[in-house]
C-alpha positions, 0 to 999 in steps of 0.5 A: 500500500502507499506510504503517506507522511503527514507533516506540519511545519511552522515557519515563514516560507518564501518561493525559491528559484533554480528548481522546477516542479509541475503543478497539476491542479489547484483548487480554492476551497474557501467557499466550499469549506471556508477553512481547511483544517487538514487533508489526508489520503484514503486507501483508494487515493482520494484526498479527504479534506476537513473544514468548517463547512463539512468533509469532502473528497477530491480526485487526486488526479484532477482536484475535482470534488467527488462528494461533500458531506456538509454535516460533518464539520470540524472533524478531529484529525486524530480520529481519522483511521483508514481500514487497511486494504479497503476504501473505508475510513473512520472519523469521529464527529462532535455536533454542537448539540449531541454526543460524539458519533463514530462513522465508517465512510466509503471513501469512494462514494462518501456513503456512511456505512456505519454510524454509532449515532446515539450509541456513543461508541468509539472505534479504537482498533480493528482486525481484518478477517477476510477468510471469515468475511468480517472485520472485528472492530474494537469499540469503547464507550465510557469505561466499557469495551465492546466488540463489533462484527462487520460484514465484508459482503454487505458492509453492514454491522452484524452484531455488537457485544459488551466485553466488560468494564475496564476502569482507568484503561479507556482514557489512556487508550489511543486509536490503533492500540488493541485491547485484545491481548490473546486471539481472536481464535475461531473454534471448530464451531466458528465461535470466537475466543479471546483474552483481555487482561485477566478475562477470557470471552467465548463469543457466538460467531453468528449473533455475538452472544457471550457463551461463557467467560472466565476470570483469572486472579492474575493477568493471562500469560498464554492462551492457545487454542488447539483445533486438533483436540478442540482444547484451550490452554491457559497460563497465568502470570507467575502461576505454577499451573497450566489449565486446559479448558473446554472451548464449548462451555469453559469447563476445566478439563485439565488432566492431573499429571499436567503440573508445572515445576516453575512459573509459566513463560509461554505455550506455543504450537509446533509444526507437528501440532504439539504444544511446547510448554516453556516454564522457568524450570525447563520446557516439555512437549504436550501431546494434544491427544492425551494432554500429558507431557511426552518427556518424563523430564523437562529439558532444563537451561539457565535463564530459559526465555524462549524455545523455537521449533525447527526441523533440526530440533528445538532451539532453547534460548537462555537470556541473562543480562551478562551471559546466556545459553543456546541449546539444540534439543531433539524430539525426545528431550535430549541435548544435541549441544549447548553453547554459552553466549556472552552478553544479552542475546536480544536477537536469536533466529534459525538460518540455513547454516545454524542458529544466528544470534546477536548479543550485546557482546558478540554475534555469530552463527552456531552450526546445527551439528555441534553448535560450533561457530560458523564465522571464523571471528565474532562480529561485534555490534554495539547497536542494532545494525542497519539491514538490507539484501543485495539481490545481485550478490545474494547477500545480507548487508549489515552496517553498524559503527562505521563498518559494513558486512556482507553475510551469505545466507547460503554458506554462512560466511561473513566478510567485512567490505567497508571499514572506517566509513564516515557519514555526515552527522551519523554516530554509533547510536544513530538509528540507521535504516538500509535499502538496496538500490539496484546497480548502485549500492546500499542506501543508509538513511534516517528521516533527515539523512541519506548516504549511499555506500557502494558494493565495494565499500566506497561512500558515493554521497552522504548528506544530513539535512537540518529538520524543521523544528516542528518535525522533531518527534513526529516521525518515529522511524526508530527507537533508542534505548531498547528495553528487552524483556524488562532488562534495561539495556543500552541497545540503540538503533532502528527496531525495524532492522530486527524485523528485517533480519527475522524475515531474511533469516526465514527465507523472505528476501524481498519483503516489499516490492516497493523497496526495489525495482522488481516487476510483476506479471500479476494483474492485481497486486493485492486484493481482498476477497470473501466467499468460498471456493470458486465463488469469491467476491472481490471487495477491493483491489489494487491495480497493476497500474498504481503498482507500476507507478510506485516503482518510479518513486523508489528512485528518490527519497523525500526529505523536509528541511530547513534552509537558512540564509544570511540574506533572506528569511528561513524557509522550509522546502521539500527535497526529492533526492536522487538515491543514486547520485544524492542530487536534489532533482526537485524542490517545492518551497511552501508559502504558508506559515502553517502549511499542511501537506502529504506525499503520495509515493504511489503516484509521485505527487505532493498535495499542499494545503496552504492558507487553510483553503488553497489545495494544490497538487505538484508532480515531482 
């Protein structure tokens, strides 16, 4: 889907010369909306504008107004929420007299497909379930929680059911944050089971009625549904008991032999449909057919934190602030090998050649045969490395602390290809991200920085652009000072790199087509369909044409910067920077004190709201 960055800039801005940009259209909404408070973009590309005289949608290619709802005046931008993959968005409207109303609107037509009206609900999050033909919306009202089932076939509400009161919770809840901690799981009868804090709810999937609920004395640590034996496994925080419930009526069906020796850490299924029970005193396998342990004795490891099932065995990981252990265990609970790890291993994952780990002290790969180091020397990362994948060389690229490494997933070999690399205004703790640029090298960047490192280790260009003062803190591309599992560690960097490492380690080389110049032969890039078998009904589709347009944009990076001059007032500009050359190919300077604008990276266009009523579109 498109990536849209909404930014607010506070400064006097003047028009600059020397750069050209094509203005596609300009529309004055002074008469239609009087004042435009904000603009956003819907999933189908339309520009949604909110003002004192209502809410409207404009065609993003022409500026033509597609629809205008004069009732919805002065909508709060913070309530705007797009429904992923659908031409739907949510807003909240507060009339002069009456309660705040939440609405789901069809962005293409302006039709209100759901209105809370006098019910007073507010939508905080949603879960898209196309296989079940529904969206589950999480609602709040005062201090109460609710769940709504919304049909993808009819775009109408199916049912709303209350999920209890949570005092002090709703006030701190922000849009996009789920209050569901576990699930939802669908049982064989197509009913829903979910866990919230210390409560379990079983809900009739057809009418929303609560079939049964179960309250625990402490927060639920693990809740796993097994379709093989139609059983629900419940683990409580700091508890030494694992409970098995009948999902039909919530009765306790725990066998007498299923007892814990320590406190529960996790319960998770493996590929053989068994359940792995992880506790502080070790881990064991539960046979779903009997609900009893397969091993006479649990496998023990110091500081046990996680168990990862793999075709080579079970990878047991012990984590401590100063050191830890990684062990490989066979299907009978016997140790194949065990290896000590210096430092806190904040990232561990299986690869083709062995178990890769990154700790606060060292990094390496342990082979599956004997647990020996694959790399002939340790790689020491003092912060989370920037990660990308070189498609031409078929190697993972890691960059951290002035050094660049090439890691071969097939052979497990790692080579240092760049050393003592100086990037402008980049320090060890700077949360860098990386991107492969075809036939050019590796882009290293933050919100305000862009550099290109060649495959041979040469810096082709590097530049830091001073941010607008009002932009600080608005775009969270990275987190600094990572607290792992409650252990306060000084690990800096972009957390997105951990996700990228995980994807690469699991064989996912290209996570997003938007990151490269890849092509597709599919007529539809993505779509949402409901139904069964051959009777699938398309709900929403992204066409190949828009997908192709997005490729061109990936040759550039957009940066907003403050430009100071000794002879003219400070201004803010949007630069379109060529990733390969580092040159500023295009620039747009804004004329308003408080411009509101967004960048559509799908169609390579910028939309600007100036003077609170003048909407213009520029082609980069």
